C-alpha positions as CSV (number, residue, x, y, z in Angstrom):
1,M,-19.3,-17.4,37.4
2,T,-21.5,-16.1,34.5
3,R,-24.8,-18.0,33.6
4,H,-25.8,-18.5,30.0
5,R,-28.8,-16.7,28.8
6,A,-30.7,-17.4,25.7
7,P,-30.9,-14.7,23.2
8,R,-34.0,-12.4,23.6
9,P,-36.6,-12.9,20.8
10,V,-37.3,-10.2,18.5
11,G,-39.7,-7.8,19.9
12,A,-41.9,-5.3,18.2
13,G,-39.4,-4.6,15.5
14,G,-40.0,-7.8,13.8
15,R,-43.9,-7.8,13.9
16,P,-44.7,-5.1,11.4
17,V,-42.5,-6.9,8.7
18,E,-44.1,-10.3,9.5
19,R,-47.7,-8.5,9.0
20,A,-46.8,-6.8,5.7
21,V,-45.6,-10.1,4.4
22,T,-48.7,-11.9,5.5
23,I,-50.9,-9.2,4.0
24,G,-48.9,-9.2,0.8
25,L,-49.2,-13.0,0.5
26,A,-53.0,-12.7,1.1
27,L,-53.4,-10.0,-1.6
28,A,-51.6,-12.2,-4.1
29,V,-53.7,-15.3,-3.3
30,V,-56.8,-13.0,-3.8
31,A,-55.5,-11.8,-7.1
32,G,-54.3,-15.2,-8.3
33,L,-58.1,-16.5,-7.4
34,G,-59.4,-13.3,-9.5
35,W,-57.2,-14.1,-12.4
36,I,-58.3,-17.7,-12.5
37,V,-62.0,-16.9,-12.2
38,G,-61.6,-14.3,-14.9
39,M,-59.8,-16.8,-17.1
40,I,-62.6,-19.4,-16.5
41,Y,-65.3,-16.6,-17.2
42,T,-63.5,-15.6,-20.5
43,L,-63.3,-19.3,-21.6
44,V,-67.1,-19.9,-20.8
45,Q,-68.0,-16.7,-22.6
46,W,-66.0,-17.4,-25.7
47,P,-67.9,-17.6,-28.8
48,L,-67.6,-20.9,-30.5
């Protein structure tokens, strides 16, 4: 009689992709914040 085994979790093969996605999202957040700060700076310095 065989025993049921749970599937093995993804090993080192899945980690680099997850790390790349996390780094990409972090860079996107930093770029977005930089864009927002740049827009605020532009509006503050705009000659009226």
